[in-house]
TITIFI-476909 format. One line per 4 residues: number of its first residue (from 1); their letters; for each residue z, x, y of C-alpha. Coordinates in steps of 0.02 Angstrom, whole numbers, plus 32768, in hexadecimal, padded with zeros to 4 digits. Each point is the difference from the previous one (the first is absolute). Example, Ala and Ser with C-alpha at 12.3 -4.5 7.8 and 13.67 -1.06 7.14 Angstrom:
<pts>
1	as	8186/8267/7F1F | 7FDF/8045/80AC
</pts>
This chain:
<pts>
1	mrnv	4413/1AE9/C66A | 7F5E/803A/7F9E | 801D/8076/7F80 | 7F62/8072/7FBC
5	lkyn	801F/8060/7F66 | 7F96/809B/7FAA | 7FB0/7FB4/7F62 | 7FC1/8099/7FC7
9	sdwy	8069/803D/7F68 | 800D/7FBF/7F54 | 7F45/7FCA/7FE0 | 7F9E/7FFC/7F6E
13	fvkg	7F3D/8037/7FF2 | 7F73/7FA0/7F87 | 7F62/8067/7FFD | 7F67/7F8D/7FCB
17	aaav	804B/7F54/801B | 8040/7F7C/8055 | 80BD/7FC8/7FBA | 808C/7F7F/8040
21	eipa	8088/804D/7F77 | 8023/80D3/7FEC | 7FCB/8043/7F47 | 804E/8070/7FB1
25	dala	7F8E/8080/8033 | 800F/7FF3/80C9 | 8015/80AD/804D | 8089/800B/8084
29	vtvp	7FC2/8015/80A1 | 8028/8021/80B0 | 7FA8/7FAC/8078 | 7F9D/803D/807F
33	hcwn	7F84/7FFF/7F5A | 7F5B/8038/7FEB | 7FB0/8007/7F5F | 7F56/8068/8031
37	aedg	8079/8088/8038 | 7F98/8076/7F98 | 7F6E/7FAE/7FC4 | 7FCC/7FCF/80B7
41	mdgg	7FD8/80B2/8042 | 7FCA/806D/7F77 | 7F3D/7FC4/7FE5 | 7F98/7FAC/7F9A
45	ndyf	8009/7F3E/8047 | 806B/7FD7/7F83 | 80A8/7FD1/803C | 8057/7F63/7FA0
49	rgtc	7FC0/7F64/806D | 8057/7F5D/7FB3 | 80A4/7FA5/7FFF | 80A3/804E/7FF5
53	tylk	80A3/7FA1/8004 | 80AF/802B/8040 | 809E/7FA4/7FE3 | 80A2/7FFA/802B
57	kftk	80A2/7FA4/7FC2 | 80A0/7FD8/806F | 8069/7F66/800B | 8029/7F7F/8070
61	aelp	80B9/8035/8011 | 7FCC/80A0/8050 | 7FAC/7FD2/8087 | 8061/7FF1/80B9
65	eadr	801E/7F42/802D | 7F63/7FCC/8063 | 7F9C/7F50/8002 | 7F5D/804E/7FCE
69	yyie	7FBC/8087/7FBC | 7F72/8071/800C | 7FA3/8086/7FB1 | 7FA2/807A/807D
73	ikga	7F77/8067/7FB4 | 7FB6/807C/8083 | 7F67/802D/7F99 | 7FC9/7FD7/7F39
77	nsss	7F35/8045/7FEE | 7F9B/7FA3/800E | 8023/7F2F/7FB5 | 80AB/7FC2/7FC8
81	dvyl	8052/7F90/7FAF | 80BD/7FE7/8004 | 8059/7F91/7F7C | 80B1/7FDF/7FFF
85	ngek	804E/7FCE/7F4D | 7F40/7FD9/7FD0 | 7FDC/7F9C/8075 | 7F67/8034/8085
89	lkhh	8045/8006/80A7 | 7F75/8040/8069 | 7F4E/8056/7FFD | 8000/8087/8086
93	dggy	7F3D/805A/8017 | 8006/80A6/806D | 8040/80A0/7FCD | 804C/8046/80A6
97	styr	8060/7F77/804C | 80A6/7FA4/7FFB | 8022/7F58/7FA8 | 8085/7F9D/7FDC
101	vdlt	8053/7F8E/7F65 | 806B/7F6A/801D | 8081/802A/7F4A | 808F/7F79/8030
105	dglk	7FC3/7F7B/7F94 | 7FC7/8046/7F71 | 80BB/8071/7FF1 | 805F/7FE5/7F55
109	denv	8090/8062/7FDA | 7FA5/807B/7F99 | 7F52/802E/8060 | 7F6B/805A/7FCE
113	lava	7F95/803A/8097 | 7F48/802A/7FE2 | 7F70/8046/8056 | 7F4D/8021/7FC5
117	vdns	7F8A/805C/8072 | 7F5C/8026/7FCE | 7FA0/808A/8039 | 7F67/7FB5/7FA1
121	pnei	7F3F/8002/805E | 7FC6/7F50/804D | 7FB6/7F96/8079 | 8063/7FBE/8062
125	vypq	8092/8077/803B | 7FCA/809F/807B | 7FE6/8093/7FD9 | 7F9E/8003/7F6A
129	madf	7F8B/80A3/8039 | 8044/8085/8050 | 800C/80C7/8008 | 80B9/7FF4/7FD0
133	tfyg	805F/7FE4/7F57 | 8058/7F2F/7FF8 | 8087/8045/7FBF | 8083/7F7A/7FA3
137	glyr	80AA/7FD1/800F | 808A/7FB4/8049 | 7FFD/808B/8078 | 8063/7FEE/809C
141	dvnl	80BD/7FA9/7FF6 | 803F/7F58/7FCD | 808C/7FAD/8060 | 8065/7F66/7FCF
145	icva	8011/7F9E/80B3 | 80B2/7F9F/800D | 7FFD/7F67/8089 | 8042/7F50/8033
149	dshf	7F7E/7F5A/7FED | 7FEB/801B/80B8 | 7FB2/80C2/8008 | 7F7D/805A/8066
153	dldy	7F4E/7FE8/7FA1 | 7FF1/805A/7F65 | 7F53/7FA9/7FB8 | 7F84/8008/808B
157	ygtp	7F88/80A5/7FCB | 808D/8062/8000 | 8051/7FE4/809C | 8073/8067/8056
161	gikv	804F/7F5F/803A | 7FF3/804E/80BE | 7F76/801F/8085 | 8017/8055/809A
165	tpei	7F79/8014/8095 | 8015/8077/807B | 7F9D/7FED/80AA | 8009/807B/806B
169	kgan	8019/7FCE/80C7 | 8000/808F/8082 | 8090/8070/7FD3 | 805E/7F5F/7F9F
173	akie	7FD0/7FA7/7F53 | 7FE6/7F58/7FCD | 8043/7FF1/7F4B | 7FD7/7F78/7F93
177	ievf	8061/7FDB/7F59 | 7FD7/7F73/7FA1 | 805F/7FE6/7F49 | 7FB9/7F79/7F80
181	vtnk	80AC/7FBD/7FAE | 7FEB/7F96/7F51 | 8061/7F68/7FF4 | 803F/8006/808A
185	kdtq	807B/7F7E/804D | 8034/7FAC/80C1 | 80C4/8040/7FEC | 7FB0/80B8/7FEB
189	kiky	7FE4/8087/8096 | 7F9E/80A1/8005 | 804F/80A1/8051 | 7F93/8066/8055
193	tild	8039/80BF/801F | 7F73/8082/804C | 8066/80B2/7FE5 | 7FAD/80B6/8049
197	kegn	7FF7/8097/7F91 | 80C1/802F/8013 | 802A/7F68/7FCD | 8033/7F9D/80BA
201	iaae	7FD4/7F65/8010 | 7F6F/7FDE/8076 | 7FE2/7F3D/7FED | 8059/7F61/7FBC
205	gtsa	8011/7F55/7FE5 | 8010/7F79/7F87 | 7F7B/7F78/8000 | 7FDE/7F63/7F80
209	dnkv	7F55/8031/8018 | 7F9B/8090/7F82 | 7FA2/802A/80A1 | 804B/805D/809F
213	efel	7FE9/8087/807A | 8068/8086/803F | 7FC7/807E/809C | 8019/80CE/7FE0
217	knvh	8019/8034/80B7 | 7FD2/80B5/8003 | 7FC8/7FF9/7F46 | 7FDF/80AA/7FB5
221	lwng	7F5C/8018/7FB4 | 7FC3/8019/7F50 | 7FA0/809D/8028 | 7FB5/8041/7F6C
225	kfdp	8048/80B3/7FCE | 803C/803A/809D | 808C/7F6F/7FFD | 7FF6/7F85/7F5B
229	ylyt	807F/7F83/805B | 803F/7F6C/7FAD | 804E/7F65/8006 | 8062/7F92/7F96
233	akae	7FEE/7F3B/7FFD | 808E/7F9E/7F8B | 7FED/7F45/7FEC | 80AA/7FA8/7FA7
237	liee	8007/7F57/7FB1 | 808E/7FB5/8037 | 8063/7F5C/7FE4 | 80B9/7FDD/8042
241	gnvl	800B/80A9/801D | 7FD1/804E/7F5F | 7F71/8069/7FE2 | 7F95/7FB4/7F6E
245	dnvs	7F7B/8086/7FFD | 7FB9/807F/8074 | 7F6F/8085/8011 | 7FBF/8079/8073
249	arfg	7F69/806A/802E | 7FFA/809E/8050 | 7F53/7FF8/809F | 7FC5/8067/807D
253	crty	7FC5/7FDF/80C9 | 7F4B/803C/8014 | 7F63/7FFC/8048 | 7F68/803D/7FAE
257	kidp	7F4E/7FDF/802F | 7F53/8045/7FA5 | 7F77/8033/8079 | 7F5C/802D/7FC8
261	dngf	7FE3/8097/8072 | 80B6/8035/8020 | 804B/7FE1/7F39 | 80BD/7FD6/7FDC
265	ilng	8062/7FCB/8081 | 80AC/7FEB/7FEA | 807D/7FD8/809D | 7F78/800C/8077
269	keyp	7FED/80C7/7FCC | 7F7C/804B/7F8E | 8023/801B/7F60 | 7F81/8039/7F81
273	lrgv	8020/7FCE/7F52 | 7FF0/808C/7F8C | 8041/7FF6/7F50 | 7FDF/7FD7/7F6F
277	srhq	8003/7F73/7F59 | 8074/8002/7F78 | 7FFD/7FB0/7F49 | 80A2/7FCC/7FD9
281	drwg	8009/8081/7F4E | 8030/8081/7FAF | 800A/8081/7F69 | 805E/7FC4/7F6A
285	fgna	804B/7F68/805D | 7F56/7F8F/8023 | 8030/7F86/8098 | 80A0/7FF7/7FD4
289	llpe	8042/804F/807F | 80BE/8028/8036 | 8034/7FFB/80AA | 800B/80C7/7FFC
293	hhee	7F52/7FFC/7FDE | 7FD8/7FAE/80A4 | 8072/8051/8064 | 7F96/80AC/7FC7
297	diky	7F53/7FB8/8016 | 803E/7FE6/80B6 | 8050/8095/8013 | 7F52/8070/7FC6
301	ilem	7FA2/7F94/8088 | 806D/8007/8091 | 8003/80B6/7FE8 | 7F53/8003/7FFA
305	gant	7FFB/7FBA/80AC | 7F98/7F54/7FD1 | 8048/7F69/807B | 7F92/7F77/7F8A
309	irla	7FF2/7FE2/7F5F | 7F84/7F8F/7FA1 | 8072/7F96/7F7C | 7F6E/7FDB/7F7C
313	hyqh	7FBD/7F9B/7FB6 | 8087/7F79/7FDE | 80AD/7FDB/805A | 8083/808F/7FD4
317	dqyf	80B2/8009/7FCE | 807B/7FA9/80A8 | 8063/80BB/7FF7 | 7F5D/8042/8032
321	ydlc	7FDC/7F94/8091 | 80B9/8018/801E | 7FEA/80C8/801E | 7F62/7FE3/8062
325	dekg	806D/7F9A/8072 | 807C/807B/8020 | 7F94/80A7/8001 | 7F92/7FA5/807B
329	lviw	7F59/8014/7F8A | 7F68/7F7A/8034 | 7FE5/7F89/7F76 | 7F50/7FD3/7FBD
333	aeip	8020/7F6B/7F76 | 7F8C/7FB7/7F8B | 7FE4/7F88/7F6A | 7F8E/803D/7F61
337	yisk	7F95/7FA6/802F | 7F7A/80A9/7FEA | 7F65/802C/7F98 | 7FC6/7F66/7FAD
341	hmpt	7FF8/7F5C/8035 | 802C/7F7C/7F93 | 7FCD/7F52/8031 | 80A0/7FB5/7F9D
345	gren	806C/8067/803F | 8003/7FBC/809F | 8093/7FA9/8003 | 8052/808E/7FD7
349	tisq	7FCB/8060/808F | 8062/7F84/8064 | 8094/7FFE/7FAC | 8016/80B3/8012
353	mkel	7FE2/7FFE/80B7 | 8098/7F6E/8019 | 806B/806F/7F98 | 7FC6/809F/8065
357	itqn	801F/7FBF/80AB | 808C/7F83/7FC5 | 8062/809F/7FB4 | 7FE8/807E/807F
361	ynha	7FE0/7FA6/80AC | 80A0/8055/8048 | 7FDA/80B6/7FEB | 7FBD/804B/80A7
365	sivv	7FB1/8081/7F92 | 7F89/7F8C/7FD1 | 7F69/7FF1/8089 | 7F60/7FD0/7F8E
369	wgls	7FD3/7F8B/7F6F | 7F82/803E/7F8B | 7F8A/7F81/7FBD | 7FB5/8065/7F90
373	neit	7FAF/8095/7FC0 | 7F53/8037/7FD2 | 7FE7/7F5C/7FBE | 7F5A/801D/802E
377	mgge	7FC1/8058/7F58 | 7FAD/7F83/7FB6 | 7F9D/7FD6/80C1 | 803D/7FD0/8084
381	dnpd	7F8C/7F58/802E | 8066/7F81/7F81 | 802A/7F6D/8050 | 8095/7FDD/7F94
385	llen	8053/80B2/8030 | 7FDE/7FE0/80B1 | 8044/7F5F/7FFC | 808E/803E/7FAD
389	hhil	802B/807D/8088 | 7FE4/7F76/8094 | 8084/7F9C/7F8A | 806E/80AF/8007
393	ndlv	7FE9/8030/80C2 | 8031/7F34/802A | 8099/8008/7FA4 | 8036/8097/803A
397	hemd	7FF2/7FC9/80C6 | 804E/7F78/7FC1 | 8089/8029/7FBB | 803A/80A4/8081
401	ktrl	7FB3/7FED/80A5 | 8043/80AE/8029 | 7F8D/8066/7F8F | 7F65/804D/7FE1
405	ttma	7F8F/7FDF/7F5F | 7F93/809D/7FB2 | 7FA1/8028/7F71 | 7FD3/809F/7FAC
409	cltm	7F24/8005/7FF4 | 7FB1/8064/7F8D | 7F93/8086/802A | 7F65/7F8C/7FBF
413	ckid	8022/7F73/805E | 7FAC/7FE2/808A | 8014/8014/80BB | 7FD3/7F87/801F
417	seiv	8036/7F80/7F82 | 8033/7F67/8023 | 80B4/802C/7FA4 | 8028/809F/8074
421	kipd	800B/7F5C/8090 | 808A/7FA1/7FA6 | 8091/805B/8018 | 8039/803B/80AF
425	vvsy	800A/80C2/7FE7 | 7F97/8053/7F82 | 8003/80AE/7F93 | 7F85/8049/7F94
429	nhyf	802A/8054/7F52 | 7F87/80A0/8012 | 7FF8/809F/7F91 | 7F73/8082/8046
433	gwyg	800F/8089/7FCF | 8059/7FD9/7F45 | 7F88/7F67/7FB4 | 7F60/8020/805E
437	gdtt	7FC3/803C/80A8 | 806B/8085/804A | 807F/802A/8072 | 7FB4/7FFE/80AA
441	mngp	7FD6/7F5A/7FF8 | 809D/7F97/8019 | 800E/8023/80A4 | 7F62/7FBF/803E
445	wfdk	7FF5/7F5B/7F7E | 80B7/7FC4/806C | 7F8C/803F/809C | 7F8A/7F8A/7FB5
449	fhkm	806A/7F5C/7FDD | 8061/8024/80A9 | 7F58/8007/8065 | 7FAE/7F55/7F9C
453	hpti	80AD/7FA3/7FFA | 8047/8036/80C8 | 8085/7F77/7FFA | 802A/802A/7F40
457	pigc	8098/8066/7FCB | 7FD7/806F/7F91 | 8066/8083/7F81 | 7FE8/8059/7F51
461	seyg	8075/7FA2/7F8B | 7FD2/808E/7F76 | 7FB2/80A8/7FE5 | 802E/8099/7F84
465	ceal	7FC8/8061/7F7C | 8052/802B/7F61 | 8057/80A2/7FE0 | 8061/804B/7F69
469	nwht	8039/80B5/7FD6 | 7F3F/8042/8015 | 7FD5/8080/807D | 7F6A/8072/8036
473	snpv	7FC8/8061/8095 | 7F7B/7F9A/800F | 8020/7F4F/8010 | 7F7F/7F84/7FE3
477	qgdy	7FF9/7F36/8019 | 8036/7FD1/7F39 | 8065/8085/7FBA | 8095/7FC0/8016
481	teey	8060/8097/8035 | 8095/8004/806B | 7F9A/8072/8088 | 7F5F/7F77/8003
485	qayy	8084/7F78/8035 | 8069/8084/8086 | 7F43/7FFB/8063 | 7FE0/7F48/7FDC
489	heel	80A1/7FE2/805D | 7FCE/8079/8088 | 7F61/7FB9/802C | 804C/7F58/7FF8
493	ikqf	8091/8018/8066 | 7F8D/805F/8089 | 7F8B/7F63/7FFE | 806E/7F65/8000
497	ftrk	809E/8057/8064 | 7F84/8003/8097 | 7FB4/7F5E/7FF5 | 80A4/7F9C/8057
501	yiwa	7F90/7F5B/7FF7 | 801D/7FFF/7F36 | 809C/7F92/8002 | 8049/8055/7F5B
505	thvw	7FE3/8065/7F8C | 802A/8007/7F48 | 8004/807B/7F81 | 7FCA/7FE9/7F57
509	nmyd	8082/8021/7FB9 | 80C0/8036/8027 | 8013/8032/7F3C | 7F9F/7FF6/7F61
513	fgad	800A/7F60/7F94 | 7FED/7FAF/7F6E | 7F3F/7FC1/7FD4 | 800D/8015/7F48
517	arae	7F3D/7FC6/7FF0 | 7FD5/80A8/8079 | 7FBE/80A6/7F8B | 7FE6/8087/807C
521	ggen	8043/8090/8050 | 8037/804A/7F66 | 80A5/7F97/8002 | 7FC8/7F38/7FAD
525	gqnh	8059/7F6F/803C | 8025/801F/80C0 | 7FB5/8009/80A7 | 8015/80A7/8054
529	kglm	7FE9/7FF1/80BC | 80BF/7FF6/8001 | 8028/807E/80A2 | 8086/8017/7F66
533	tidr	800D/7FFC/7F51 | 8039/7F67/7F98 | 80B7/8040/7FDE | 800E/8029/80C6
537	kykk	8024/80B6/7FB7 | 7F81/804D/8063 | 7FB2/8009/80A3 | 7F43/8020/800B
541	dafy	7FA2/8084/808B | 7FD2/7F53/804C | 80A2/7FAD/801A | 800F/809D/8083
545	ayka	7F67/7FFB/8058 | 8055/7F49/802E | 80AF/8048/8021 | 7FB1/807B/807E
549	wlsd	7F98/7F67/805E | 8097/7F86/8009 | 80AF/803B/7FD6 | 8061/8049/809F
553	dpfv	8059/805C/7F85 | 7FDC/80C4/800D | 7FC0/805D/7F5D | 7F97/8061/7FC7
557	hicg	7F8A/8005/7F41 | 7FA3/8071/7FB8 | 7F74/7FA7/7F94 | 7FCA/802A/7F42
561	kryv	80AF/8027/7FB9 | 7FC5/7FD9/7F54 | 7F6F/804A/8019 | 803A/80C7/7FE2
565	drve	7F6F/8057/7F89 | 7F75/8026/806C | 7F4B/8058/7FEA | 7FB4/8028/80AF
569	dvtk	8030/809D/8052 | 802A/7F94/809E | 803F/7F77/7FEC | 8017/7F60/8087
573	vtvy	80B8/7FAC/8029 | 8013/7F56/8052 | 80C3/8002/8056 | 803B/7F62/8041
577	snlp	8060/7FD0/80A0 | 8041/7F97/8079 | 8034/809E/8084 | 7F63/8047/8077
581	evel	7FF6/80B4/7F9D | 8014/8048/7F4E | 800B/80AE/7FD7 | 7FE6/8040/7F3B
585	fadg	8027/8083/7FBA | 7FC5/8062/7F6F | 8070/8066/7F97 | 8078/801D/80B6
589	vslg	7F5E/801F/8044 | 7FBC/7F93/8097 | 7F60/7FB4/7FF8 | 8016/7FB4/809D
593	kkas	8015/7F74/8063 | 7FA7/7F5D/801C | 8001/7F63/805E | 7FBC/7F65/7FDA
597	pehf	8002/7F51/805F | 7FC8/7FBD/7F69 | 80A4/8036/7F98 | 7F96/804F/7F75
601	fyfd	8007/80CA/800F | 7F74/806B/7F7E | 8018/80B7/7FCC | 7FAA/8072/7FBA
605	vpnk	8080/805C/7F82 | 7FCB/809C/7FA8 | 803E/7FD8/7F2C | 801E/809E/7FB7
609	getk	8079/8014/7F6F | 80A2/7F78/8021 | 7FFD/7FDB/80BD | 80A6/7FA9/802F
613	lvak	7FD1/7F7D/80B6 | 8068/7FE5/808F | 7FEC/7F6B/8087 | 8058/8004/8092
617	agdf	7FF9/7F87/808B | 8083/7FEF/806E | 80AE/8017/7F99 | 7F9F/7FBA/7F68
621	tdes	7FBB/805D/7F78 | 7FBA/7FD4/7F72 | 7FBF/8074/7F58 | 7F7D/800E/7F76
625	likk	7FB8/807F/7F8F | 7F3F/8030/7FC4 | 7FD3/806F/7F8A | 7F66/805A/7FE2
629	vevf	7F9B/7FCF/7F58 | 7F5D/802C/7FA9 | 7FC9/7F88/7FAF | 8037/7F2C/8059
633	neey	8082/7FD0/7FA7 | 7FA9/7F5C/7F9D | 80BA/7FA1/7FEE | 7FE4/7FD3/80CA
637	rlke	7F47/7FB0/7FD2 | 7FDF/7F34/7FDD | 8014/7FE3/7F40 | 7FF4/7F3E/7FE9
641	kgav	807E/7FC5/7F7C | 7FA3/7FC1/7F57 | 7F4D/8005/806B | 7F6F/7FE3/7F8C
645	lnwf	7FB3/80B4/8051 | 8056/8064/807C | 7FB8/8058/808C | 7FFB/80B9/7FB4
649	dida	7FA0/7FAD/7F4C | 7F77/7FDB/8070 | 7F55/8088/8012 | 7FE3/8013/80C6
653	pegr	7F5C/807B/800A | 800D/8051/80A6 | 7F94/7F9C/807D | 7FEA/7F78/7F81
657	ysln	806B/7F38/8009 | 8086/7FE3/7F77 | 8084/7F8B/7FEC | 807E/8065/8083
661	dkis	7F7C/7FD2/8084 | 8032/7F7E/807E | 7F87/7F5D/7FFF | 7FD9/801B/80B9
665	dvma	7FB1/809E/7FD7 | 7FA6/7FCC/7F71 | 7FB1/7F77/804E | 7FA1/8086/808E
669	sfrg	7F92/804C/7F97 | 7F73/7F74/7FC2 | 800A/8023/7F46 | 80B4/7FEC/801D
673	klff	7FEF/7F56/8046 | 7F9F/7FC4/7F7D | 808C/8046/7F80 | 8081/7FBD/8053
677	agia	7FA7/7F3C/8003 | 7FD8/8004/7F55 | 80BC/8033/7FE1 | 8049/7F74/8079
681	kklm	7F73/7F78/7FB5 | 804E/8021/7F5D | 80A6/7FFB/8054 | 7FF7/7F68/8067
685	sslk	7FA6/7F92/7F6B | 80B0/8023/7F98 | 8047/7FCF/8080 | 7F9F/7F55/8006
689	gkdg	8077/7F58/8009 | 7FD2/7F5D/7FDB | 7FC3/7FE6/8099 | 7F7C/8082/7FFB
693	kska	8059/8068/808C | 804B/80A1/7FD3 | 80B7/8011/7FE3 | 806F/809D/7FF8
697	agfe	80CA/7FCD/7FDA | 7FD3/7F4D/804B | 7F8D/8013/809F | 7F67/800C/8021
701	vtpd	7FB5/80C4/800E | 7F91/7FE7/8090 | 7F9D/8097/805B | 8056/8020/806F
705	mmqm	80AB/8022/7F81 | 7F73/8076/7FB2 | 7FDD/805E/8087 | 80CF/7FFC/801F
709	mggf	800E/8066/7F69 | 7F85/8094/803B | 80A3/806A/8001 | 8015/800A/7F47
713	tilr	7FAD/8066/7F92 | 7FB5/7FBD/7F72 | 8078/8019/7F7F | 8089/7FCA/8065
717	lssl	7FAA/7F42/8011 | 7FF1/7FFD/7F52 | 80AE/801F/7FE6 | 800D/7F7A/8089
721	igma	7F9D/7F98/7FD3 | 805C/7FC6/7F4C | 8085/7FA7/806E | 7F6F/7F80/800A
725	gvtf	7FEE/800B/7F39 | 7F64/806F/7FE7 | 8022/809F/7FA4 | 7F80/80A1/7FE0
729	tked	801B/8059/7F58 | 7FF1/80CA/800C | 7F63/7FE4/7FD5 | 7FD5/7F9E/8064
733	llem	802C/8071/80AE | 7FC4/80A4/7FB7 | 7F56/7FAE/7FD2 | 801B/7FD2/80BC
737	nrkl	8023/80A2/8040 | 7F7B/8053/7F97 | 7F71/7F94/8079 | 8052/8029/808D
741	nkir	800C/80B7/7FE7 | 7F3F/7FEF/7FF4 | 7FE6/7FDD/80B3 | 8004/8072/808A
745	kpkk	807E/7FF3/808C | 7FBB/8004/80B3 | 800D/80A2/805E | 8094/7FBD/806C
749	lrnk	805C/7FEA/7F7C | 7FCE/808D/7F96 | 8057/8070/8085 | 809C/7F8D/801C
</pts>
């Protein structure tokens, strides 16, 4: 029988070198381990990228009796080499998938196993450009798998060795089970068993064939969060009555379709997919998550009421997919073919897609395979890029006849672009109201797409805005306040959730995550678009806006709990609840009851001294405190960490422009256009690549992209552009501000 041993303990770590012997100064570690757990999210884009080695000593005598021994590595980012006793056995490219190495022939009485892991930049392995940290490490479990000479396959792209394909036929289901056996002999047979959720035998049989079919009468469907029912398929390799090897896989029986008018349909019923995207890192751990971290992530996503997750932008841990199967969450799974198309990386997109599908085929939760994310940053008409997508799309359909393909398109990807027509369904990443435009543009954009492509299902794969512990009673786009994030998501919820043709929406992101190149919002090294903080300690108000729409668990939540000190005599207080009516009390005095079909309740609250607020909805209450102050509490106002120039250092005469004005507002005046044209010309010139086109962080700066930046203040843009390698001195910025101060704002802006 197969014997799987956890091999996570007693490793040694050597930073910055490939080693095959354990040096005296090696650090003792336990895997999962990530060497960028701290420097990968502290800002500066200076986290260590290079080769580090994990080494482990063991004796052959301590191994269980078996014919063959495989080391199973579930995640080593991003390329790795495996050595046994100094001999190189395998190279693997791809940091997010499982691979295995046969150690048997190289074993000695005393052994040193070494795994050299490399996360340094290259032009072959994806990802190489993206808005997240490429954490290095042996950051998932390592197992030793001990098997007989004849065993279920361990070599093909990390296969589980068993493939289960259900097909629903009326009230019944045809279940095809296919197994893959290495060194199978004529004297060997396979016993197949299907167990129901309770462990009862639903079907069984023994055959010499590697592929069999069973029929399940009155099949119990996997029905999302309502009823995530799972069966288990088992296969045993038998010779002369002895079980040589065994594998199993849980699976669910369900039908689904994605309709261009009616959205996602599960088991014949409309099932709108409304949820989040998720990165796999967290504070203090980087990518080296433990089972309890995955469980906690699922818990909060379910609390919010989501029924779908886009697992961005790579293959996630098998345990997380298992949890999604169990909880009924519908999953978008994708490879890290992202942002920058590399002609030299085609084979890596193919191998990562083969691994993704081979290793995850049996998961009932997965419904679409993602081909790429924002890959048209460098242009959408690249013939090599288009061919790469056609190859991937065909590969997916060849490997999996039961699921659809999708991709996440960048805003600037034209609606009539050829690439939009390659996958079966498509989604767009839009940030109208944050990176550019305003919130009202989101719904109409999707209406336009739906009208132009009535047969292509359309979804929103990313949308969101950043929020930290900054606060205001007058939120505006780009201020990084919790209040603007809440307003933004209120508006997007109302637009997206009332358009049933949108097949799926995925908030970017469920949790703040590491992006070491980022320097904005006052806390460098993270993307703060999460509905919760990276340490999972705080749920931002926007979390509860979604809970109000999506969760059936009754609750009431007062927004702005971190915004205590307020200067206005009457302040606005927002309450979220999924109950139909809310009453708000100020120091025990009722301010009235309000009803809202949109689940968002707004109250004007007298602000005198200290006021205790209590919101009541049905049997549920929530409390908060506000306090009247005469001067705005500057602790609530955005301060950039390490900024060349902060907003409060800038002269902003009334009625005149300054660096604190949005680009779109500056462009509203003729002289403002002339000013910004000069700045843009210099900026574009400084970003020119060898081909003469303007580049920013590796992608082309197009007029459309510049238009999208209209929501930035000029100061904010100067900070963000630093991530593309362009820096401004304090003197540069002050001189720009001096010129802006000479330009009068149009009357409509002076009165804003």
